[in-house]
C-alpha positions as CSV (number, residue, x, y, z in Angstrom):
1,X,-23.7,-14.7,13.0
2,X,-24.2,-11.2,13.9
3,X,-22.5,-7.8,14.8
4,X,-22.7,-6.0,18.3
5,X,-23.3,-2.1,17.6
6,X,-20.8,0.0,19.8
7,X,-22.4,3.2,19.6
8,X,-25.2,5.1,17.9
9,X,-24.6,8.6,16.6
10,X,-27.4,11.2,18.2
11,X,-30.1,12.4,16.2
12,X,-29.1,9.7,13.4
13,X,-31.5,7.8,11.8
14,X,-31.2,4.4,13.7
15,X,-31.1,6.7,17.0
16,X,-34.6,8.1,16.1
17,X,-35.7,4.4,15.9
18,X,-34.4,3.4,19.1
19,X,-31.6,1.3,18.1
20,X,-29.0,1.8,21.0
21,X,-25.4,0.6,21.7
22,X,-25.1,-2.8,22.8
23,X,-28.0,-3.9,20.4
24,X,-26.9,-6.7,17.8
25,X,-27.6,-5.9,14.4
26,X,-29.0,-9.6,12.6
27,X,-29.7,-8.6,8.9
28,X,-30.3,-5.9,6.6
29,X,-33.2,-6.6,4.3
30,X,-33.1,-10.2,5.2
31,X,-29.4,-10.5,4.5
32,X,-27.3,-11.6,7.2
33,X,-24.8,-9.3,8.7
34,X,-21.2,-10.7,9.5
35,X,-18.9,-7.9,8.7
36,X,-18.1,-4.8,6.9
37,X,-18.4,-5.8,3.4
38,X,-22.3,-7.3,4.1
39,X,-22.9,-4.1,6.0
40,X,-21.6,-1.7,3.3
41,X,-23.0,-3.8,0.5
42,X,-26.5,-4.6,1.6
43,X,-27.0,-1.3,3.4
44,X,-26.5,0.7,0.0
45,X,-30.3,0.8,-0.7
46,X,-32.9,3.9,-0.1
47,X,-35.2,1.8,2.0
48,X,-33.7,-1.0,4.7
49,X,-35.4,-3.1,6.9
50,X,-32.9,-3.7,9.8
51,X,-33.5,-6.8,12.2
52,X,-31.5,-6.6,15.4
53,X,-31.7,-7.8,19.1
54,X,-32.1,-5.2,21.8
55,X,-30.9,-5.0,25.3
56,X,-33.9,-7.6,26.4
57,X,-33.0,-10.2,24.0
58,X,-35.8,-9.2,21.9
59,X,-35.6,-9.6,18.2
60,X,-36.8,-6.1,16.7
61,X,-37.3,-4.9,13.2
62,X,-37.2,-1.2,12.0
63,X,-38.1,0.1,8.3
64,X,-35.9,2.9,7.3
65,X,-36.8,5.1,4.3
66,X,-34.8,7.6,2.2
67,X,-31.2,6.3,3.8
68,X,-28.3,7.4,2.0
69,X,-26.0,4.4,2.3
70,X,-24.8,2.6,5.4
71,X,-22.9,6.0,6.3
72,X,-26.2,7.8,6.8
73,X,-27.3,5.3,9.6
74,X,-25.4,6.3,12.3
75,X,-24.1,2.9,13.7
76,X,-20.8,2.4,14.9
77,X,-18.8,-0.9,15.5
78,X,-15.7,-1.5,17.8
79,X,-13.7,-2.0,14.9
80,X,-13.7,-1.2,11.3
81,X,-14.2,-4.6,9.9
82,X,-16.7,-5.7,12.9
83,X,-14.7,-8.4,13.6
84,X,-11.1,-9.7,13.9
85,X,-8.5,-9.0,11.1
86,X,-7.6,-12.3,9.3
87,X,-3.8,-13.6,10.0
88,X,-1.9,-14.7,7.2
89,X,-1.4,-18.6,6.9
90,X,1.6,-18.6,4.9
91,X,5.3,-18.6,6.0
92,X,6.8,-17.1,2.9
93,X,10.5,-17.4,2.5
94,X,10.7,-13.8,1.5
95,X,8.4,-12.5,4.4
96,X,9.4,-9.0,5.6
97,X,8.0,-9.5,8.9
98,X,9.8,-12.2,9.7
99,X,13.0,-10.2,9.3
100,X,12.0,-7.4,11.6
101,X,13.7,-7.0,15.0
102,X,12.4,-6.6,18.4
103,X,11.2,-3.5,19.8
104,X,9.1,-2.0,17.0
105,X,5.3,-1.4,17.2
106,X,3.3,-4.4,18.1
107,X,1.2,-3.6,14.9
108,X,4.2,-4.1,12.7
109,X,4.3,-7.9,13.6
110,X,1.0,-8.8,12.6
111,X,0.6,-10.5,9.1
112,X,-2.7,-9.7,7.7
113,X,-4.0,-11.4,4.5
114,X,-7.7,-10.1,4.5
115,X,-9.8,-10.0,1.6
116,X,-12.1,-7.2,2.9
117,X,-9.2,-5.1,3.2
118,X,-7.9,-5.8,-0.2
119,X,-11.5,-4.5,-1.7
120,X,-11.8,-1.7,1.0
121,X,-8.0,-0.2,1.2
122,X,-6.3,-1.9,-1.8
123,X,-4.4,-4.5,0.5
124,X,-3.1,-7.5,-1.3
125,X,-4.1,-10.8,-0.5
126,X,-2.4,-14.2,-1.3
127,X,-5.8,-16.2,-1.6
128,X,-4.8,-18.9,1.0
129,X,-7.2,-17.3,3.5
130,X,-10.2,-17.6,1.3
131,X,-12.8,-20.2,1.9
132,X,-15.3,-21.4,-0.8
133,X,-18.0,-19.2,0.9
134,X,-15.5,-16.1,0.4
135,X,-15.0,-17.0,-2.9
136,X,-18.8,-17.2,-3.7
137,X,-19.4,-13.8,-1.6
138,X,-16.9,-11.9,-3.9
139,X,-18.6,-13.1,-7.1
140,X,-22.0,-12.4,-5.6
141,X,-21.0,-8.9,-4.5
142,X,-18.9,-8.4,-7.7
143,X,-15.9,-7.1,-5.5
144,X,-13.6,-5.5,-8.0
145,X,-10.8,-5.1,-8.3
146,X,-9.1,-8.1,-6.3
147,X,-5.5,-7.4,-5.5
148,X,-3.4,-10.7,-5.5
149,X,-0.1,-11.5,-4.2
150,X,0.6,-14.1,-6.8
151,X,4.4,-14.2,-6.8
152,X,4.4,-17.3,-9.2
153,X,1.6,-19.1,-11.3
154,X,3.9,-22.3,-11.1
155,X,1.6,-24.1,-8.4
156,X,4.5,-26.5,-7.2
157,X,7.1,-23.5,-6.9
158,X,4.1,-21.2,-5.0
159,X,3.8,-24.1,-2.6
160,X,7.6,-24.0,-1.9
161,X,7.7,-20.2,-1.9
162,X,5.1,-19.8,0.7
163,X,5.5,-22.7,2.2
164,X,1.5,-23.5,2.6
165,X,0.4,-26.8,0.9
166,X,-2.7,-25.0,-0.4
167,X,-0.9,-22.1,-2.0
168,X,-0.9,-23.9,-5.4
169,X,-4.5,-25.1,-5.7
170,X,-6.0,-21.8,-4.6
171,X,-4.6,-20.1,-7.9
172,X,-7.7,-21.6,-9.5
173,X,-9.7,-19.0,-7.7
174,X,-8.1,-16.3,-10.1
175,X,-10.0,-18.2,-13.2
176,X,-13.3,-18.1,-11.4
177,X,-12.7,-14.5,-10.7
178,X,-11.8,-13.8,-14.0
179,X,-14.9,-15.4,-15.4
180,X,-17.2,-13.4,-13.2
181,X,-15.5,-10.3,-14.6
182,X,-13.7,-9.2,-11.5
183,X,-10.4,-6.9,-12.3
184,X,-7.6,-8.4,-10.9
185,X,-4.1,-7.0,-9.9
186,X,-1.5,-9.1,-9.4
187,X,1.8,-8.5,-7.8
188,X,5.2,-10.6,-8.1
189,X,7.6,-10.2,-5.3
190,X,10.7,-11.5,-7.3
191,X,13.7,-13.7,-5.7
192,X,16.7,-13.9,-7.7
193,X,17.2,-17.6,-8.9
194,X,13.9,-18.3,-7.7
195,X,11.2,-17.2,-9.3
196,X,12.4,-14.7,-12.1
197,X,13.7,-15.5,-15.5
198,X,12.1,-18.0,-17.1
199,X,9.3,-18.5,-14.0
200,X,8.9,-14.9,-14.3
201,X,8.0,-15.3,-17.8
202,X,6.0,-18.3,-17.5
203,X,3.9,-16.2,-14.8
204,X,3.6,-13.3,-17.0
205,X,2.0,-15.5,-19.6
206,X,-0.3,-17.6,-17.5
207,X,-1.6,-14.4,-15.8
208,X,-2.3,-12.6,-19.1
209,X,-4.6,-15.4,-19.9
210,X,-6.9,-14.3,-17.5
211,X,-9.7,-12.3,-19.3
212,X,-9.9,-9.7,-16.5
213,X,-6.2,-9.0,-15.7
214,X,-5.9,-5.4,-15.2
215,X,-2.1,-5.0,-14.1
216,X,1.0,-6.9,-13.0
217,X,3.7,-5.4,-10.9
218,X,7.1,-7.1,-10.3
219,X,8.9,-6.0,-7.3
220,X,12.2,-6.9,-5.9
221,X,12.6,-8.9,-2.7
222,X,13.5,-6.8,0.3
223,X,16.2,-8.3,2.6
224,X,17.1,-6.8,6.2
225,X,20.1,-7.7,8.1
226,X,17.9,-9.5,10.5
227,X,17.7,-13.0,8.5
228,X,19.5,-15.6,10.7
229,X,18.0,-19.0,10.6
230,X,15.9,-17.8,7.6
231,X,15.6,-19.0,4.0
232,X,19.1,-18.1,2.0
233,X,18.0,-15.2,-0.3
234,X,20.2,-12.6,-2.1
235,X,19.1,-9.3,-3.5
236,X,19.2,-8.5,-7.2
237,X,22.3,-7.0,-8.5
238,X,22.8,-4.8,-11.7
239,X,22.3,-7.4,-14.4
240,X,19.7,-9.5,-12.8
241,X,17.5,-6.2,-12.6
242,X,18.2,-5.4,-15.9
243,X,17.0,-8.9,-17.2
244,X,13.7,-8.6,-15.1
245,X,13.3,-5.4,-16.9
246,X,13.6,-6.6,-20.5
247,X,11.6,-9.8,-19.9
248,X,8.9,-7.9,-18.7
249,X,9.2,-5.2,-21.7
250,X,9.3,-7.7,-24.3
251,X,6.5,-9.4,-22.9
252,X,4.5,-6.3,-22.9
253,X,5.9,-5.7,-26.7
254,X,4.5,-9.4,-27.7
255,X,0.8,-8.4,-25.9
256,X,0.5,-5.1,-27.8
257,X,1.5,-6.7,-31.3
258,X,-1.3,-9.2,-30.5
259,X,-3.6,-6.3,-30.3
260,X,-3.9,-6.1,-26.2
261,X,-2.8,-3.5,-23.8
262,X,0.2,-3.3,-21.9
263,X,-0.4,-5.2,-18.6
264,X,3.1,-5.7,-16.9
265,X,5.4,-3.2,-14.8
266,X,8.9,-3.4,-13.0
267,X,8.9,-1.3,-9.9
268,X,11.0,1.8,-9.7
269,X,13.5,0.0,-7.5
270,X,14.2,-2.2,-10.5
271,X,15.6,0.6,-12.6
272,X,17.4,2.2,-9.9
273,X,19.2,-1.3,-9.2
274,X,20.0,-1.5,-12.9
275,X,21.2,1.8,-13.2
276,X,18.8,2.7,-16.0
277,X,17.1,5.9,-16.2
278,X,13.1,5.7,-15.5
279,X,10.8,5.4,-18.6
280,X,9.1,7.9,-19.8
281,X,5.7,9.1,-18.4
282,X,3.7,7.1,-21.0
283,X,5.3,3.9,-20.2
284,X,3.0,3.6,-17.3
285,X,-0.4,4.3,-18.6
286,X,-2.8,5.0,-16.2
287,X,-0.4,4.3,-13.1
288,X,-2.3,1.1,-11.9
289,X,0.2,0.0,-9.6
290,X,1.5,3.0,-7.7
291,X,1.0,1.3,-4.2
292,X,3.7,-1.0,-5.4
293,X,6.3,1.7,-6.4
294,X,5.3,1.2,-10.1
295,X,6.1,4.7,-11.7
296,X,5.7,6.7,-8.6
297,X,9.1,8.5,-9.4
298,X,8.1,9.8,-12.7
299,X,4.7,10.6,-11.6
300,X,6.2,12.7,-8.5
301,X,8.7,14.5,-11.1
302,X,6.0,15.1,-13.7
303,X,3.8,16.7,-11.0
304,X,6.4,18.4,-9.6
305,X,8.1,19.9,-12.7
306,X,4.2,20.8,-13.9
307,X,3.7,23.3,-10.7
308,X,7.0,24.6,-11.0
309,X,6.7,25.6,-14.5
310,X,3.3,27.2,-14.0
311,X,4.6,29.2,-11.0
312,X,6.0,32.7,-11.3
313,X,9.7,32.8,-10.2
314,X,10.0,35.3,-7.2
315,X,13.3,36.0,-4.7
316,X,11.7,35.2,-1.7
317,X,14.4,33.6,0.6
318,X,14.1,29.8,1.6
319,X,16.3,27.5,3.5
320,X,15.2,24.3,4.5
321,X,16.6,20.7,5.0
322,X,14.7,17.4,3.5
323,X,15.4,13.9,4.3
324,X,15.0,11.1,2.1
325,X,16.0,7.2,1.8
326,X,18.8,6.4,-0.4
327,X,16.6,5.0,-3.4
328,X,14.8,8.3,-3.6
329,X,17.7,10.5,-3.0
330,X,19.1,11.2,-6.5
331,X,15.4,12.0,-7.7
332,X,14.8,14.4,-4.6
333,X,18.0,16.1,-5.1
334,X,17.4,16.9,-8.8
335,X,13.8,18.4,-8.3
336,X,15.2,20.1,-5.3
337,X,17.9,21.9,-7.7
338,X,15.6,22.8,-10.3
339,X,13.5,24.4,-7.6
340,X,16.4,26.5,-6.7
341,X,17.4,27.3,-10.2
342,X,14.3,29.2,-10.7
343,X,13.7,30.5,-7.3
344,X,17.3,31.6,-6.7
345,X,17.1,32.8,-3.2
346,X,16.2,29.4,-2.0
347,X,18.4,26.9,-0.5
348,X,17.5,23.2,-0.1
349,X,19.8,20.7,1.8
350,X,18.9,17.4,0.7
351,X,20.2,14.4,2.9
352,X,19.9,10.9,2.0
353,X,20.2,8.8,4.8
354,X,21.8,5.0,5.1
355,X,19.5,2.6,6.9
356,X,21.6,1.2,9.4
357,X,18.6,-0.1,11.4
358,X,17.4,-2.5,8.8
359,X,20.7,-2.7,7.0
360,X,22.1,-0.9,3.7
361,X,20.2,-3.0,1.2
362,X,17.0,-1.2,2.6
363,X,16.5,2.1,0.8
364,X,13.2,3.0,0.8
365,X,12.2,6.2,2.8
366,X,9.5,4.5,4.7
367,X,11.9,2.3,6.7
368,X,13.8,5.1,8.1
369,X,13.5,5.3,12.0
370,X,13.4,8.2,14.2
371,X,16.3,7.4,15.8
372,X,18.5,7.1,12.8
373,X,17.3,10.6,12.0
374,X,18.3,11.9,15.3
375,X,21.6,10.2,15.4
376,X,22.5,11.4,11.8
377,X,21.9,15.1,12.3
378,X,23.9,14.8,15.5
379,X,26.7,13.9,13.3
380,X,25.6,16.0,10.3
381,X,24.8,19.2,11.8
382,X,22.1,20.8,10.2
383,X,22.5,24.5,8.7
384,X,18.7,25.3,9.2
385,X,16.1,24.9,11.8
386,X,13.4,23.9,9.3
387,X,13.3,20.0,8.6
388,X,11.2,18.3,6.0
389,X,10.1,14.8,6.7
390,X,8.2,12.7,4.1
391,X,4.7,11.6,5.4
392,X,5.5,7.7,4.7
393,X,7.9,7.6,7.7
394,X,5.0,7.9,10.0
395,X,2.2,5.4,11.2
396,X,-0.5,7.8,9.9
397,X,-1.5,11.6,9.4
398,X,-3.2,11.5,13.3
399,X,-0.3,9.5,14.9
400,X,3.0,10.9,13.9
401,X,5.0,8.0,15.0
402,X,8.4,6.3,13.4
403,X,8.6,2.6,13.5
404,X,10.6,2.5,16.5
405,X,7.9,4.3,18.5
406,X,9.9,7.8,18.3
407,X,7.9,10.7,17.7
408,X,7.9,13.8,15.8
409,X,7.9,15.8,18.6
410,X,10.9,13.8,19.7
411,X,12.9,14.7,16.7
412,X,12.2,18.7,17.3
413,X,13.2,18.4,20.9
414,X,16.2,16.4,20.3
415,X,17.6,18.3,17.3
416,X,16.1,21.7,18.2
417,X,14.3,22.0,14.9
418,X,10.9,22.6,13.4
419,X,9.7,19.4,11.4
420,X,7.0,19.6,8.7
421,X,5.6,16.8,7.0
422,X,5.2,16.3,3.2
423,X,3.3,14.1,1.1
424,X,4.6,12.0,-1.8
425,X,2.7,13.7,-4.6
426,X,4.5,16.0,-6.8
427,X,1.9,19.0,-6.5
428,X,2.2,19.1,-2.9
429,X,5.6,18.7,-2.6
430,X,6.2,21.8,-4.6
431,X,3.6,23.6,-2.5
432,X,5.6,22.8,0.5
433,X,8.8,24.0,-1.0
434,X,7.1,27.3,-2.2
435,X,5.5,28.2,1.1
436,X,8.5,27.2,3.4
437,X,9.3,30.8,4.3
């Protein structure tokens, strides 16, 4: 295989060597290039020999000295991965994408399960898309960490949950990764009565046997109101959520007593469902599972309060509104009140919006739609012309579009407000509050 070069930056190393758009890259230092992992791995040398096919269908070679990694070469490809995303081969009983209604962004309906995205961006993979060659490449390149959606270590149960006959046997890849010293971050999406309770404990124990297990995150299944003809599932109630926390905490106690480090963590949502206070900052160690919502609330509050305590009070008037999902509402309201206690001329109106689009059981901020925000403030009149919206609501920093394709500009025009974007780390949130005047 090979990859076609989409463009070559002017005055770059490769441009000076005569490589042009439309040429096909074959190898680097004799190693075949099939995708971004090959390119980044083999291109990370000071001296590179590139083999490529030019527009006249001739194989050419060039030597590049003093290169500073593949980013310095000036080659650009049609897609970041240099080929197509790998589609998920599973049909999990809890799949969130299967619960999406029609009419959302097309990209939301694509289920990726790509090991390259796991390494490059921290995406989680199920292992069912890996070939023997993929496994060998991960070990050879020592791609670490690998982030894996495990869900259960019971092979038979994993087949039933993921509805893929290969889902159980591929768990053996974890042992091979561990033997090769590749760190593993594991995710368990828990479904009440299916993979919680004794099954959860079994999964924790089996995962802890892996030499290179770095962390395990347990997150509750997310259910929308669009579940017609799907596998019957229920959400965690207060007791079920509390049981999950206790199983994990007791497991960690036994690990620590045996001389090992704490490994497993319940996501913040379990504490909210169990109506328990979040743990202390130290509970989360180096916060290895923030992307799974593990400790993000505690870290946000800690960072915000650190910035608040380090800043002198003033009497500058500030008045703005802030939108959040129902799960984060108590925390955001708490830190906003703390801010106003110190900056006494400030007023922050915090609005927790119930998710009517996906259903009330979906409480995370990032799944609120633009239309919901517009409809909410048509009924609940804003007392200010300044509105803050969290960045997690939008497709990206470059594309300020909600899940339903409503844009930031649409919200501003419909509500006649100025919208500012705030990120989810505590220091940035404090800075946004402080400078909003």
